Backbone as numpy.savetxt, mean C-alpha at the origin, in Angstrom:
# Nx Ny Nz CAx CAy CAz Cx Cy Cz
0.44 15.74 -10.47 -0.42 16.95 -10.67 0.46 18.19 -10.55
0.34 19.18 -11.46 0.98 20.33 -11.36 0.32 21.35 -10.62
1.12 22.52 -10.19 0.49 23.51 -9.31 -0.69 24.21 -9.97
-0.67 24.30 -11.28 -1.80 24.84 -12.03 -3.27 24.20 -11.74
-3.03 22.74 -11.68 -4.14 22.06 -11.57 -4.69 21.61 -10.10
-4.06 22.47 -9.08 -4.64 22.30 -7.81 -6.07 22.62 -7.64
-6.82 22.04 -6.82 -8.22 22.35 -6.55 -8.24 23.83 -6.24
-9.55 24.40 -6.37 -9.80 25.79 -6.28 -9.27 26.31 -4.78
-9.80 25.28 -3.77 -9.60 25.86 -2.46 -8.12 25.87 -2.14
-7.28 24.91 -2.74 -5.71 25.35 -2.62 -5.22 26.64 -2.99
-5.60 26.98 -4.28 -5.24 28.30 -4.71 -5.62 29.28 -3.84
-6.91 29.18 -3.35 -7.28 30.40 -2.54 -6.45 30.39 -1.21
-6.02 29.37 -0.79 -5.27 29.25 0.28 -3.96 29.75 0.26
-3.10 29.15 -0.76 -2.04 30.11 -1.31 -2.06 31.61 -1.44
-3.05 32.12 -2.09 -3.36 33.25 -2.25 -3.34 34.16 -0.87
-4.08 33.49 0.03 -4.28 34.07 1.27 -2.84 34.05 2.09
-2.11 33.14 1.81 -0.68 33.26 2.61 0.06 34.27 1.75
-0.23 34.48 0.51 0.51 35.81 -0.07 0.00 36.92 0.56
-1.13 37.33 0.73 -1.75 38.47 1.35 -1.40 38.51 2.70
-1.15 37.57 3.38 -0.57 37.60 4.83 0.75 38.02 4.79
1.53 38.00 3.75 3.01 38.37 3.65 3.92 37.41 3.79
3.56 36.18 3.74 4.49 34.96 3.57 5.51 34.89 2.64
6.67 34.64 2.81 7.87 34.66 1.87 7.61 33.86 0.63
7.86 34.19 -0.45 7.92 33.40 -1.62 8.36 31.99 -1.60
9.47 31.90 -0.81 9.95 30.58 -0.71 9.11 29.43 0.20
8.45 30.19 1.08 7.58 29.46 2.04 6.30 29.04 1.18
5.91 29.77 0.39 4.43 29.46 -0.43 5.17 28.38 -1.45
6.31 28.53 -2.11 6.70 27.54 -3.03 6.93 26.22 -2.18
7.36 26.13 -1.01 7.47 25.01 -0.32 6.12 24.37 0.04
5.19 25.02 0.23 3.60 24.60 0.50 3.20 24.04 -0.87
3.65 24.63 -1.99 3.13 24.23 -3.33 3.58 22.79 -3.51
4.92 22.68 -3.16 5.67 21.44 -3.53 5.08 20.15 -2.54
4.63 20.62 -1.29 3.99 19.78 -0.47 2.79 19.21 -0.86
1.72 20.27 -1.32 0.49 20.04 -1.75 0.71 19.00 -2.77
1.52 19.37 -3.82 1.76 18.48 -5.20 1.81 17.12 -4.70
2.88 16.95 -3.85 3.05 15.56 -3.36 2.03 14.95 -2.73
1.16 15.57 -2.03 -0.08 14.94 -1.48 -1.18 14.62 -2.52
-1.46 15.71 -3.36 -2.67 15.55 -4.27 -2.28 14.75 -5.39
-1.05 14.46 -5.65 -0.70 13.32 -6.65 -1.02 11.94 -6.20
-0.53 11.92 -4.81 -0.89 10.48 -3.90 -2.63 10.23 -3.77
-3.24 11.39 -3.61 -4.59 11.35 -3.37 -5.42 11.01 -4.84
-4.76 11.53 -5.81 -5.56 11.34 -7.09 -5.40 9.88 -7.49
-4.49 9.07 -6.89 -4.36 7.49 -7.14 -5.29 6.82 -6.18
-5.93 7.61 -5.10 -6.76 6.91 -4.25 -8.33 7.22 -4.61
-8.56 8.02 -5.62 -10.10 8.37 -5.90 -10.83 7.26 -6.35
-12.02 7.25 -5.85 -12.89 6.31 -6.21 -14.29 6.85 -7.04
-13.81 7.50 -8.15 -14.59 7.82 -9.24 -15.17 9.32 -8.58
-14.79 9.82 -7.54 -14.91 11.20 -7.14 -13.86 12.26 -7.61
-14.25 13.49 -7.44 -13.19 14.48 -8.06 -12.20 14.63 -6.88
-11.28 15.26 -7.19 -10.11 15.43 -6.16 -10.52 16.27 -5.00
-11.35 17.11 -5.52 -12.07 18.07 -4.32 -12.93 17.38 -3.42
-13.67 16.65 -4.12 -14.54 15.65 -3.29 -13.91 14.59 -2.37
-12.68 14.11 -2.84 -11.78 13.18 -2.38 -11.18 13.96 -0.95
-10.83 15.13 -1.18 -10.09 15.69 -0.03 -11.10 15.96 0.99
-12.45 16.49 0.76 -13.29 16.68 1.67 -13.81 15.42 2.30
-13.81 14.15 1.99 -14.21 13.17 2.30 -13.02 12.19 2.90
-11.72 12.69 2.90 -10.86 11.76 3.26 -11.10 11.21 4.70
-10.56 9.95 5.08 -10.71 9.22 6.22 -9.61 9.47 6.96
-9.55 9.09 8.44 -8.58 8.96 9.18 -7.57 8.07 8.70
-8.02 6.79 8.18 -7.27 5.86 7.76 -6.37 6.36 6.67
-7.01 7.10 5.69 -6.33 7.62 4.54 -5.13 8.45 4.99
-5.38 9.41 5.82 -4.37 10.15 6.54 -3.19 9.38 7.02
-3.32 8.28 7.73 -2.33 7.61 8.31 -1.72 6.84 7.09
-2.56 6.50 6.00 -1.76 5.77 4.84 -0.76 6.75 4.20
-1.22 7.96 4.10 -0.08 8.85 3.46 0.96 9.12 4.20
0.78 9.23 5.52 1.99 9.30 6.61 2.85 7.92 6.22
2.23 6.76 6.15 3.14 5.84 5.99 3.88 5.81 4.64
3.13 6.33 3.52 3.56 6.49 2.32 4.84 7.31 2.24
4.75 8.32 3.16 5.95 9.17 3.11 7.24 8.53 3.75
6.76 7.66 4.81 7.96 7.09 5.39 8.50 5.84 4.67
7.53 5.05 4.23 7.92 3.64 3.57 8.25 3.83 2.06
7.65 4.54 1.24 7.83 4.65 -0.16 8.70 5.83 -0.62
8.39 7.07 0.04 9.29 8.28 -0.29 10.35 8.39 0.60
10.38 7.44 1.69 11.53 7.61 2.67 11.90 8.79 2.97
10.97 9.72 3.47 11.35 10.96 3.78 11.58 10.93 5.47
12.59 11.90 5.84 12.88 11.99 7.15 11.82 12.45 8.11
11.74 12.31 9.39 10.75 12.65 10.33 10.38 14.14 10.33
11.39 14.84 10.13 11.25 16.35 10.22 10.40 16.68 8.95
10.85 16.12 7.86 10.13 16.35 6.49 8.81 15.88 6.53
8.38 14.90 7.16 6.94 14.35 7.39 6.19 15.29 8.12
6.71 15.66 9.32 6.13 16.64 10.16 5.90 17.91 9.52
6.71 18.47 8.53 6.56 19.86 7.82 5.43 19.59 6.94
5.38 18.41 6.10 4.27 18.15 5.32 3.03 18.13 5.87
2.91 17.35 7.03 1.76 17.14 7.75 1.27 18.48 8.29
2.19 19.31 8.71 1.61 20.73 9.22 1.14 21.35 8.30
1.69 21.33 6.94 1.14 22.33 5.86 -0.33 21.84 5.49
-0.48 20.35 5.46 -1.87 19.80 5.21 -2.67 20.21 6.24
-2.37 20.18 7.51 -3.11 20.54 8.73 -3.77 21.98 8.61
-2.86 23.03 8.26 -3.18 24.26 7.99 -4.10 24.46 7.00
-3.94 23.70 5.98 -4.88 23.75 4.55 -6.15 23.16 5.20
-6.40 22.05 6.03 -7.57 21.62 6.42 -8.30 22.70 7.27
-7.68 23.33 8.11 -8.24 24.35 9.13 -8.67 25.63 8.27
-7.99 25.83 7.32 -8.46 26.94 6.29 -9.77 26.47 5.65
-9.88 25.32 5.10 -11.13 24.84 4.69 -12.27 24.92 5.62
-11.87 24.53 7.00 -12.98 24.54 7.88 -13.53 26.00 8.05
-12.61 26.98 8.23 -12.76 28.33 8.55 -13.45 29.08 7.49
-13.19 28.60 6.22 -13.91 29.17 4.88 -15.13 28.38 4.67
-15.63 27.55 5.55 -16.98 26.80 5.22 -16.86 25.78 4.01
-15.73 25.31 3.62 -15.68 24.34 2.50 -16.07 23.03 3.09
-15.83 22.79 4.34 -16.10 21.73 5.01 -16.51 22.06 6.47
-17.07 21.04 7.12 -17.57 21.30 8.66 -16.44 20.64 9.44
-15.80 19.38 9.14 -14.48 19.12 9.82 -13.69 18.18 8.77
-12.39 18.06 9.26 -11.43 17.48 8.27 -10.42 16.73 9.28
-10.08 15.33 9.04 -9.19 14.47 9.73 -7.99 15.07 9.99
-7.40 15.70 8.94 -6.15 16.44 9.05 -6.05 17.58 10.16
-7.18 18.20 10.42 -7.22 19.43 11.18 -6.98 18.81 12.69
-7.36 17.65 12.97 -7.29 17.15 14.09 -6.34 16.01 14.40
-5.39 15.66 13.37 -4.41 14.62 13.53 -3.11 15.21 14.08
-2.43 14.28 14.92 -1.18 14.61 15.35 0.02 14.23 14.51
0.93 15.08 14.41 2.16 14.64 13.62 2.73 13.63 14.26
3.77 12.75 13.35 4.53 11.83 13.89 5.50 12.27 14.89
5.93 11.68 15.88 6.79 12.08 16.89 8.21 12.26 16.44
8.95 13.22 16.78 10.16 13.27 16.50 11.10 12.34 16.92
10.76 11.61 17.94 11.81 10.40 18.50 10.90 9.32 18.04
11.39 8.30 17.30 10.69 7.30 16.76 10.65 6.14 18.00
9.40 5.59 17.90 9.16 4.59 18.96 8.94 3.15 18.33
9.05 2.11 19.00 9.03 0.78 18.43 7.42 0.57 17.94
7.18 -0.34 17.12 5.96 -0.70 16.47 5.17 -1.23 17.69
3.90 -1.11 17.72 2.98 -1.65 18.69 2.64 -3.12 18.10
2.44 -3.96 19.16 1.98 -5.47 18.72 0.71 -5.45 17.70
0.04 -4.53 17.73 -1.23 -4.34 16.85 -0.81 -4.12 15.38
0.33 -3.54 15.26 1.09 -3.02 13.99 1.48 -4.10 13.06
1.47 -5.30 13.63 2.00 -6.62 12.54 0.95 -7.62 13.13
1.09 -8.82 12.16 -0.04 -9.85 12.33 0.58 -10.91 13.05
0.02 -11.57 13.89 0.50 -12.76 14.52 0.57 -13.88 13.66
1.30 -15.08 13.97 1.23 -16.30 13.32 -0.18 -16.83 13.31
-0.99 -16.63 14.28 -2.34 -17.15 14.34 -3.15 -16.46 13.33
-2.92 -15.33 13.25 -3.72 -14.26 12.39 -3.39 -14.68 11.06
-2.08 -14.98 10.58 -1.74 -15.32 9.31 -2.21 -16.66 8.88
-2.26 -17.58 9.87 -2.80 -18.80 9.60 -4.34 -18.81 9.26
-4.97 -18.10 10.06 -6.58 -17.81 10.02 -6.90 -17.16 8.54
-6.06 -16.15 8.39 -6.02 -15.42 7.09 -5.96 -16.09 5.89
-4.80 -17.12 5.76 -4.65 -17.92 4.61 -5.59 -18.92 4.27
-6.20 -19.57 5.55 -7.10 -20.37 5.46 -8.60 -19.83 4.99
-8.67 -18.59 5.30 -9.90 -17.82 4.76 -9.79 -17.58 3.25
-8.76 -17.24 2.83 -8.41 -16.90 1.47 -8.61 -18.19 0.65
-8.42 -19.57 1.16 -8.54 -20.61 0.50 -9.83 -21.39 0.71
-10.71 -20.75 1.52 -12.07 -21.35 1.78 -13.20 -20.72 1.12
-14.14 -21.17 1.13 -15.57 -20.36 0.71 -16.33 -20.04 1.76
-15.80 -19.88 2.93 -16.61 -19.60 4.00 -17.35 -18.15 4.00
-18.45 -18.09 4.23 -19.18 -16.90 4.35 -19.43 -16.05 3.03
-19.31 -16.93 1.88 -19.38 -16.24 0.55 -20.91 -16.40 0.05
-21.27 -15.25 -0.69 -22.69 -15.27 -1.39 -22.65 -16.27 -2.59
-23.85 -16.59 -3.04 -23.92 -17.32 -4.34 -23.11 -16.58 -5.36
-23.20 -15.16 -5.48 -22.47 -14.52 -6.54 -21.16 -14.43 -6.30
-20.71 -14.50 -5.21 -19.09 -14.63 -4.99 -18.62 -15.93 -5.20
-19.47 -16.91 -4.81 -19.08 -18.53 -5.16 -18.85 -18.51 -6.77
-19.59 -17.92 -7.63 -19.58 -18.18 -9.02 -18.32 -17.77 -9.52
-17.74 -16.64 -8.97 -16.58 -16.13 -9.56 -15.38 -16.41 -8.82
-15.34 -17.23 -7.75 -14.32 -17.70 -6.77 -13.22 -18.43 -7.48
-13.58 -19.20 -8.28 -12.50 -19.90 -9.00 -11.40 -18.94 -9.87
-11.98 -17.93 -10.33 -11.24 -16.81 -11.03 -10.33 -16.04 -9.98
-10.98 -15.68 -8.89 -10.27 -14.81 -8.13 -9.27 -15.40 -6.97
-9.44 -16.89 -6.53 -8.79 -17.22 -5.25 -7.45 -17.24 -5.27
-6.70 -17.51 -6.43 -5.38 -17.79 -6.47 -4.82 -16.33 -6.64
-5.34 -15.27 -7.17 -4.93 -14.03 -7.47 -4.90 -13.36 -6.05
-6.04 -13.36 -5.24 -6.18 -12.79 -3.96 -4.93 -13.40 -3.01
-4.76 -14.69 -3.11 -3.73 -15.26 -2.02 -2.35 -14.79 -2.51
-2.29 -14.91 -3.68 -0.80 -14.46 -4.34 -0.66 -12.89 -3.74
-1.60 -12.06 -3.84 -1.26 -10.58 -3.50 -0.95 -10.62 -2.19
-1.53 -11.23 -1.36 -1.25 -11.22 0.21 0.25 -11.85 0.46
0.41 -13.05 -0.33 1.85 -13.37 -0.11 2.82 -12.51 -0.51
2.71 -11.54 -1.53 3.54 -10.57 -1.84 4.01 -9.74 -0.67
3.09 -9.54 0.24 3.23 -8.59 1.29 3.88 -9.62 2.44
3.51 -10.62 2.70 3.74 -11.37 3.63 4.92 -12.14 3.51
5.43 -12.69 2.35 6.58 -13.41 2.04 7.61 -12.63 1.38
7.46 -11.62 0.89 8.49 -10.75 0.23 8.53 -9.24 0.52
7.79 -8.92 1.35 7.81 -7.45 1.84 7.61 -6.39 0.71
6.68 -6.78 -0.12 6.64 -5.63 -1.37 5.74 -4.40 -0.59
5.79 -3.36 -1.31 5.05 -2.26 -0.71 3.53 -2.46 -1.63
2.71 -1.73 -1.23 1.10 -1.83 -1.96 1.39 -1.26 -3.35
2.25 -0.06 -3.62 2.37 0.31 -4.67 3.24 -0.57 -5.68
4.23 -1.17 -5.16 4.87 -2.04 -5.89 4.17 -3.29 -6.45
3.18 -3.58 -5.59 2.42 -4.76 -6.27 1.47 -4.21 -7.29
0.92 -3.20 -7.07 -0.07 -2.65 -8.07 0.75 -2.31 -9.47
1.88 -2.14 -9.42 2.86 -1.55 -10.58 3.37 -2.70 -11.31
3.24 -3.92 -10.62 3.86 -5.18 -11.46 3.50 -5.25 -12.73
4.32 -5.53 -13.63 3.98 -5.73 -15.16 4.64 -6.95 -15.65
4.01 -7.57 -16.68 4.58 -8.92 -17.23 5.96 -8.95 -17.64
6.57 -7.70 -17.92 7.95 -7.69 -18.18 8.73 -7.88 -16.88
8.22 -7.67 -15.69 8.85 -7.98 -14.47 8.66 -9.50 -13.87
7.57 -10.24 -14.40 7.14 -11.61 -14.01 7.98 -12.60 -14.76
8.87 -13.34 -14.33 9.78 -14.31 -14.92 9.19 -15.60 -14.64
8.23 -16.02 -15.30 7.78 -17.46 -14.84 8.83 -18.63 -15.00
9.68 -18.47 -16.18 10.64 -19.41 -16.32 11.60 -19.69 -15.17
12.01 -18.50 -14.49 12.94 -18.73 -13.55 12.44 -18.43 -12.02
10.97 -18.07 -12.01 10.19 -18.11 -10.86 10.71 -16.72 -10.22
11.19 -15.75 -10.83 11.49 -14.48 -10.16 10.72 -13.18 -10.60
10.74 -12.20 -9.70 10.02 -10.89 -10.15 11.08 -9.76 -9.99
11.23 -8.93 -10.92 11.99 -7.87 -11.04 11.32 -6.61 -10.33
11.68 -6.09 -9.20 11.00 -5.03 -8.73 11.69 -3.66 -9.04
10.86 -2.80 -9.66 11.58 -1.57 -10.04 11.19 -0.58 -8.98
12.04 -0.54 -7.75 11.77 0.35 -6.76 12.17 1.67 -6.94
11.96 2.66 -6.23 12.48 3.99 -6.24 14.05 4.05 -5.91
14.56 3.29 -5.05 15.84 3.24 -4.92 16.61 2.52 -5.85
16.30 1.36 -6.20 16.91 0.46 -7.23 16.29 -0.76 -7.55
16.72 -1.42 -8.67 15.91 -2.54 -9.06 16.51 -3.65 -8.09
15.53 -4.73 -7.99 16.01 -5.93 -7.16 15.11 -7.16 -7.64
15.92 -8.28 -7.49 15.12 -9.54 -7.99 14.54 -10.29 -6.67
13.30 -10.75 -6.66 12.69 -11.62 -5.79 12.59 -12.80 -6.35
13.00 -13.96 -5.66 12.84 -15.39 -5.97 11.66 -15.93 -5.22
10.72 -16.23 -6.14 9.36 -16.70 -5.45 9.74 -18.38 -4.97
9.04 -18.74 -3.92 9.09 -20.09 -3.44 8.37 -20.83 -4.51
8.59 -22.13 -4.56 7.90 -23.00 -5.69 6.40 -23.16 -5.39
5.82 -23.11 -4.26 4.26 -22.92 -4.10 3.75 -21.59 -4.62
4.65 -20.53 -4.17 3.92 -19.19 -4.57 4.21 -18.91 -6.04
5.32 -19.63 -6.88 5.42 -19.68 -8.22 4.32 -20.23 -8.83
3.80 -21.19 -8.17 2.66 -21.89 -8.97 1.40 -21.33 -8.75
1.23 -20.54 -7.50 0.16 -19.78 -7.34 0.00 -18.57 -8.53
1.11 -17.96 -8.59 1.11 -16.82 -9.57 0.86 -17.31 -10.98
1.22 -18.43 -11.31 0.91 -18.95 -12.59 -0.49 -19.43 -12.71
-0.98 -20.07 -11.74 -2.40 -20.59 -11.75 -3.31 -19.20 -11.77
-3.12 -18.18 -11.09 -3.93 -16.91 -11.22 -3.79 -16.58 -12.68
-2.65 -16.51 -13.34 -2.43 -15.97 -14.70 -3.14 -16.94 -15.64
-3.23 -18.12 -15.46 -3.93 -18.97 -16.50 -5.47 -18.86 -16.30
-5.81 -18.56 -15.11 -7.29 -18.28 -14.76 -7.91 -17.32 -15.51
-7.12 -16.23 -16.05 -7.58 -15.26 -16.77 -7.99 -15.63 -18.02
-9.22 -15.25 -18.59 -9.61 -15.57 -20.01 -8.62 -15.08 -21.00
-8.41 -15.94 -21.90 -7.25 -15.45 -22.97 -7.43 -14.11 -23.74
-8.77 -13.93 -23.80 -8.92 -12.47 -24.65 -8.50 -11.16 -23.71
-8.56 -11.39 -22.34 -8.20 -10.36 -21.57 -6.86 -10.75 -20.70
-6.26 -11.70 -21.17 -5.02 -12.02 -20.37 -3.97 -11.03 -20.51
-3.16 -10.62 -19.54 -1.80 -9.88 -19.79 -1.00 -10.71 -20.82
-0.38 -9.99 -21.78 0.76 -10.55 -22.53 2.04 -10.83 -22.20
2.57 -11.96 -22.38 3.82 -12.23 -21.78 5.00 -11.42 -22.37
5.80 -10.93 -21.59 6.92 -10.15 -22.05 6.47 -8.67 -22.57
5.07 -8.21 -22.13 4.63 -7.02 -22.70 4.49 -5.97 -21.15
4.27 -5.03 -21.47 4.15 -4.00 -20.33 2.83 -3.93 -19.80
1.97 -5.11 -19.84 0.75 -5.27 -19.46 0.74 -5.29 -17.96
-0.11 -4.72 -16.99 -0.16 -5.14 -15.68 -0.44 -6.59 -15.35
0.26 -7.11 -14.45 0.15 -8.47 -13.92 -1.11 -8.58 -13.15
-1.34 -7.66 -12.30 -2.52 -7.68 -11.41 -3.68 -6.89 -12.11
-4.68 -7.88 -12.41 -5.70 -7.17 -13.35 -7.04 -7.01 -12.49
-7.77 -5.89 -12.70 -9.04 -5.63 -12.27 -10.12 -6.65 -12.69
-11.18 -6.79 -11.77 -12.21 -7.87 -11.99 -13.52 -6.96 -11.94
-14.45 -7.55 -13.12 -15.62 -7.05 -13.31 -16.63 -7.89 -12.79
-17.26 -7.79 -11.51 -18.22 -8.50 -10.88 -19.56 -8.84 -11.67
-19.85 -7.72 -12.41 -21.17 -7.83 -12.95 -20.91 -8.65 -14.18
-19.93 -8.55 -15.07 -19.74 -9.32 -16.24 -18.98 -10.75 -15.73
-18.36 -10.82 -14.65 -17.86 -11.97 -14.12 -16.56 -12.30 -14.96
-15.86 -11.49 -15.18 -14.57 -11.66 -15.90 -13.54 -10.53 -15.67
-12.47 -10.87 -15.92 -11.44 -9.68 -15.89 -11.63 -8.52 -16.74
-11.27 -7.32 -16.41 -11.44 -6.05 -17.15 -10.56 -5.79 -18.25
-10.80 -4.86 -19.34 -9.83 -4.77 -20.32 -9.99 -3.28 -20.54
-8.96 -2.47 -20.67 -8.94 -1.00 -20.85 -8.74 -0.78 -22.27
-9.82 -0.27 -23.01 -9.94 -0.02 -24.34 -9.29 1.16 -24.60
-9.06 2.08 -23.75 -8.17 3.24 -24.01 -6.63 2.86 -24.06
-6.27 2.06 -23.17 -4.83 1.56 -23.08 -4.63 0.44 -23.99
-5.60 -0.31 -24.47 -5.47 -1.46 -25.25 -4.77 -2.60 -24.57
-5.01 -2.63 -23.30 -4.26 -3.80 -22.38 -5.30 -4.04 -21.25
-4.97 -5.15 -20.46 -5.86 -5.56 -19.16 -5.89 -4.17 -18.29
-7.03 -4.03 -17.72 -7.24 -2.98 -16.72 -6.44 -3.22 -15.34
-5.59 -2.38 -14.74 -4.90 -2.64 -13.92 -5.58 -2.55 -12.53
-5.22 -3.42 -11.74 -6.00 -3.46 -10.28 -5.15 -2.30 -9.47
-6.21 -1.41 -8.85 -5.73 -0.31 -8.06 -5.36 -0.70 -6.66
-4.68 0.31 -6.04 -4.34 0.02 -4.57 -5.67 0.31 -3.77
-6.54 0.95 -4.20 -7.87 0.80 -3.57 -8.48 -0.42 -3.61
-8.50 -1.14 -4.66 -9.22 -2.37 -5.05 -8.30 -3.57 -4.17
-7.08 -3.45 -4.04 -6.29 -4.34 -3.14 -6.70 -4.30 -1.74
-6.61 -2.87 -1.04 -7.14 -2.61 0.25 -8.53 -3.09 0.60
-9.43 -3.01 -0.43 -10.80 -3.38 -0.06 -10.73 -4.79 -0.08
-10.15 -5.61 -0.89 -10.22 -7.01 -0.81 -9.60 -7.63 0.28
-8.46 -6.85 0.82 -7.95 -7.38 1.96 -8.87 -6.99 3.28
-9.40 -5.90 3.24 -10.46 -5.60 4.16 -11.53 -6.57 4.36
-12.18 -6.97 2.94 -13.33 -7.83 3.20 -12.81 -9.16 3.35
-11.66 -9.48 3.06 -11.29 -11.11 3.46 -10.85 -11.16 4.87
-10.51 -9.98 5.55 -10.23 -9.93 6.88 -11.62 -10.23 7.68
-12.64 -9.40 7.03 -13.86 -9.68 7.94 -14.63 -10.98 7.69
-14.23 -11.45 6.55 -14.77 -12.85 6.25 -14.19 -13.94 7.16
-12.83 -13.59 7.43 -12.12 -14.48 8.28 -12.45 -14.14 9.89
-13.22 -13.15 10.11 -13.59 -12.78 11.51 -12.06 -12.48 12.24
-11.45 -11.78 11.66 -10.05 -11.09 12.08 -10.18 -9.87 12.44
-9.47 -9.35 13.35 -9.60 -7.90 13.88 -9.49 -6.91 12.89
-10.20 -6.02 12.92 -10.39 -4.88 12.10 -9.07 -4.09 11.92
-8.86 -3.48 10.58 -7.62 -2.74 10.41 -6.37 -3.36 9.78
-6.48 -4.77 9.79 -5.34 -5.52 9.18 -5.17 -5.08 7.76
-3.94 -4.65 7.33 -3.74 -4.21 5.88 -2.58 -4.75 5.35
-2.13 -4.33 4.22 -0.99 -4.82 3.38 0.33 -4.45 4.45
0.46 -3.35 4.91 1.28 -2.60 5.94 1.51 -3.71 7.04
0.58 -4.24 7.59 0.67 -5.04 8.76 1.36 -6.39 8.40
1.03 -6.86 7.00 1.64 -8.15 6.59 3.03 -7.82 6.31
3.34 -6.59 5.70 4.75 -6.14 5.43 5.58 -6.19 6.67
5.04 -5.56 7.54 5.60 -5.32 8.93 6.18 -6.68 9.47
5.38 -7.63 9.28 5.65 -8.99 9.81 6.87 -9.47 9.11
6.72 -9.26 7.73 7.91 -9.86 7.05 9.19 -9.35 7.42
9.21 -7.93 7.68 10.42 -7.32 8.00 11.04 -7.65 9.34
10.12 -7.91 10.36 10.48 -8.27 11.69 11.13 -9.77 11.69
10.42 -10.56 10.86 10.80 -11.99 10.86 12.16 -11.84 10.18
12.32 -11.21 8.96 13.84 -11.20 8.36 14.98 -10.87 9.37
14.70 -9.66 10.34 15.64 -9.32 11.07 15.66 -10.29 12.29
14.93 -10.96 12.70 14.91 -12.08 13.80 15.71 -13.18 13.31
15.66 -13.49 11.99 16.44 -14.51 11.56 17.81 -14.38 11.30
18.33 -13.10 11.73 19.81 -12.76 11.97 20.25 -12.32 10.87
19.37 -11.77 9.76 19.91 -11.07 8.53 20.51 -9.76 9.03
21.45 -9.31 8.26 22.09 -7.84 8.58 20.88 -6.83 8.06
20.99 -5.74 8.77 19.95 -4.73 8.26 20.15 -4.32 6.99
21.60 -4.24 6.46 21.92 -3.73 5.26 21.10 -4.60 4.13
21.20 -6.02 4.40 20.68 -7.07 3.45 19.12 -6.92 3.29
18.54 -6.62 4.55 17.16 -6.68 4.36 16.81 -5.26 3.75
17.47 -4.09 4.14 17.09 -2.91 3.29 17.29 -3.11 1.77
18.34 -3.78 1.41 18.31 -3.94 -0.02 17.31 -4.78 -0.62
16.97 -5.99 0.08 15.64 -6.75 -0.25 14.62 -5.95 -0.53
14.55 -4.90 0.44 13.11 -4.00 0.27 13.43 -2.88 -0.51
14.54 -2.57 -1.02 14.78 -1.52 -1.85 14.70 -0.01 -1.03
15.14 -0.07 0.24 14.92 1.17 0.96 16.41 1.90 0.74
16.26 3.20 0.82 17.30 3.94 0.44 18.37 4.34 1.77
17.62 4.47 2.88 18.36 4.84 4.10 18.00 3.99 5.39
18.97 4.02 6.37 18.75 3.34 7.70 17.59 3.89 8.37
17.05 5.20 8.06 16.02 5.81 8.81 14.88 5.05 8.84
14.37 4.63 7.53 13.32 3.91 7.31 13.06 2.57 8.14
14.38 2.13 8.56 14.39 0.64 9.20 14.53 1.06 10.82
14.51 2.39 11.28 14.98 2.40 12.59 13.80 1.95 13.66
12.49 2.21 13.21 11.39 1.66 14.04 11.46 0.09 14.22
11.80 -0.55 13.25 12.00 -2.09 13.15 13.18 -2.69 13.95
14.23 -1.67 13.99 15.31 -2.24 14.81 14.85 -1.99 16.33
14.34 -0.68 16.64 14.03 -0.58 17.91 12.96 -1.66 18.32
11.98 -2.21 17.62 11.09 -3.07 17.76 11.64 -4.24 18.29
12.65 -4.82 17.60 13.32 -6.09 17.70 13.76 -6.00 19.18
14.41 -5.00 19.67 15.14 -4.83 21.08 13.97 -4.92 22.06
12.73 -4.60 21.83 11.80 -4.54 22.89 10.71 -5.86 22.90
11.09 -6.63 21.84 10.02 -7.86 21.68 10.18 -8.88 23.02
9.19 -9.36 23.47 9.28 -10.45 24.36 9.62 -11.78 23.78
10.02 -12.74 24.63 10.40 -14.11 24.07 9.28 -14.55 23.19
8.13 -14.57 23.70 6.81 -14.95 23.17 6.63 -14.42 21.79
6.87 -13.16 21.71 6.56 -12.26 20.44 7.81 -12.87 19.44
8.84 -12.93 20.01 10.09 -13.53 19.00 9.67 -14.77 18.50
9.51 -15.70 19.36 8.94 -16.97 18.76 7.84 -17.02 17.75
6.87 -15.98 18.09 5.59 -15.88 17.16 6.14 -15.56 15.86
7.20 -14.52 15.87 7.39 -13.81 14.68 8.20 -14.78 13.79
8.97 -15.66 14.31 9.84 -16.66 13.56 9.09 -17.71 12.86
7.75 -17.71 13.28 6.96 -18.80 12.41 6.78 -18.07 10.99
6.94 -18.92 10.11 6.63 -18.37 8.59 5.61 -19.40 8.10
4.36 -18.97 7.93 3.30 -19.98 7.73 3.15 -19.95 5.96
3.23 -21.10 5.61 3.10 -21.37 4.11 4.18 -21.19 3.25
5.22 -20.82 3.81 6.45 -20.58 2.95 7.22 -21.62 2.86
7.48 -22.34 1.60 8.37 -23.49 1.64 9.13 -23.22 0.36
10.48 -23.16 0.38 11.38 -22.67 -0.62 11.54 -23.98 -1.36
């Protein structure tokens, strides 16, 4: 998103800063921060305008954006706090000008300057993993309509979860996977991360799972081998088939919103605690890798992280784990190389 395409209320707020005599450099910094946020928000839209998406943003989305800044942009804490402050001021302005009655950013707290360990609620336990995988493989609590399309979606959904749980991919890395990155012959995935490219070697069961999902896609809408087609394809529940983008002349890419919704629905179907997300699965992967004795530098490379800062909370967490938590995190359900 360019500055000129900002929503109207953002232009109004920036003009207000100018009238108040803020320095040009300060306003420019605000523009940069807003551009980063609204680019991210535009990827979260659910058919609504960006203005409507801002006005209806949830507390969960606010936290997702903060996580995005830490995990994918790898910003330092002070930078994240600065961006959060800019968005908080924008939210307060929107309330004052009656653009909206309330806004989560106006009442959210900035991340602490001093990093703290992860709470146990921020990763999944081995029992939760076991229950989640069993749910993904079962037909428990499915409607007749869902049962009709279950054979097409079962392998896809489980493989998506395994990408986070067994290989530590970010949500965006999973969404962005293309057929050029999927190497079925060698059982590897080439990840084009922001920091560097890296290869992930799939276990034999996960390799079979990925290929099973691929073969289930009807041939007319199936991603083409060695092409830039998305590997994870959106599904049309009304037509009961995978979707094709006629504008781009290739399968319709599955969105991060759709993945989040799938996980949320499967968590509810499995009667697991609310709030379990891709990040919870990824957190378990990182803690598991560190507990196995892998060097921080090696785990960073596996995850494509650019700086030790993004890892600091995980290292702090390892130091604070109880013996019971350590034992639980060392369990790796369903991973057989």
